N, C-alpha and C positions, 0 to 999 in steps of 0.2 A: 095562694098566689101573691098576696101582699108580702109575705116573709121572703119570698124569692126576689122580689124587686128590691127590698130593703138591703139584702145581703150584697147585691151587685153594686149599689150606690155607695156603700161604706168604703169599699176599696178604691173607688174612683176619686174620692176626695183626697185620699192619701197620695195617690199618683199625681194628681194635679198640684198638691202642695210641694212635692219633691221637685217637680219641674219648675215651679215658680220660685222656690226659695233659692235655687242655684242662680237664676238670673238676677234676682233681687240682691243677693249678696255680692255678686260681681259688680252690679251697678253701684252699690254702696261703697265698695272698696275703691272703685274707680273714682268716685266722687271725693273720697278722702285723699286720694293721690293728687287730684286736681287742686284741691284746697291747699295741700302741702306745697305744691309747686308755686301757687300764688303767694303764699306766705314767705317762702324761701326767696322768690324773685324780688319781692318788696324789700326784704332784709338785705339782700346782696346789693341792690341798687342804693339803699341808704348807706351801706358800708362804703361803697365806692364814693359817694358824695361826701361823706364825713372824712374819709381818708384824703380826698383831693383837697378839701378845705384845710385840713391840718398840714398837708404837704405844701400848700401855697403859703400858709402863714410861716412855716419853718423854712421856706426857701428851697424846697425840693428834698427835704430830709425824709428818707424812706422809713426810718424808725418811728417817726411821729405818725406817718400815714399807717404803718402796720399796727401801731397801738390803737389808733382810732377805729380802724376796720375790725380789729380783734374785739374791742369793746362793743361795737354795734352787733357783730355776729353772735357773740356770746349772750347778748341780751335778747336776741330774736327767738321766736318760737320755733323750736326744732332745728336750729342751726348752731354749729360750733365753729370756732375759728380754726380748729385743727384740720378741718376739711377744706380750707380755703387757701388760696395763694394770692398774695398782693404784690403787684409789680408797679413801681413808680418810674416814669420816664419823663425826662426833660429834653427839649430840643438840643441843647448843648450843655456840656459840663465844663465848669461848674454852672449851675443854674443861675441866671441873672434875673433881676427884677423885671416883671411883666412878661417873662417867658411862659409859654403854656406848659403846665405840668399835667400829665395824664396819668391817672391811676386806674389800673385794671384789677378787678377782683374776680377770680375764677373760683367757683364753688362746685364741689362734687359731693352729693349726698345719697343716702339710701332712702327708699320710700318706707313709710311707717307700715303700710299694708302692701307688701309686694305681691304682684300678680305675674309670676313667671309665665312665659318669657317676655311678656309685654312691658311690665313695669317692675323693674328691680332697682335701678339707680337712675339718677338724673344729673345733668351738668348745666350750670348757669354761669353767665359771664356778664358783668356790668362794667361800664367805663364812664369815667367822669373827668372833665378837664377844667382846670382853674388857672388863672394867671398868678405867677409867683409874686408875693408881696414884698419880698426882700431878697437880697443876694445871698447865695449859699456861701457859708464861711469855709 
């Protein structure tokens, strides 16, 4: 009678493990996706701030803003500048001193651990505004 009971419980542990491991792996992969989103969001926000600062110093020059955003995005964890678009806008052209300069950084990336169809890619956007510190030449 003891051997019959033991044989039935050995298979039960295997079935419970297969049910739990699927849920556990899904939760872990979802947690990695959330962490990647937080890291990318911070990096994109920092890139927008740095680009707005450089654009303000350069008087609305888009190349200075692009270079600053590229440097920050390439230094970030899991972000690359090739997946970002940087747009610099000034209220009027040419940009005058104390005009607000707005820099928008749009970033689109792929998750490290995709969970189709829920989590495959993400899109982030950050905006920063600074006053121009000099007239555009």
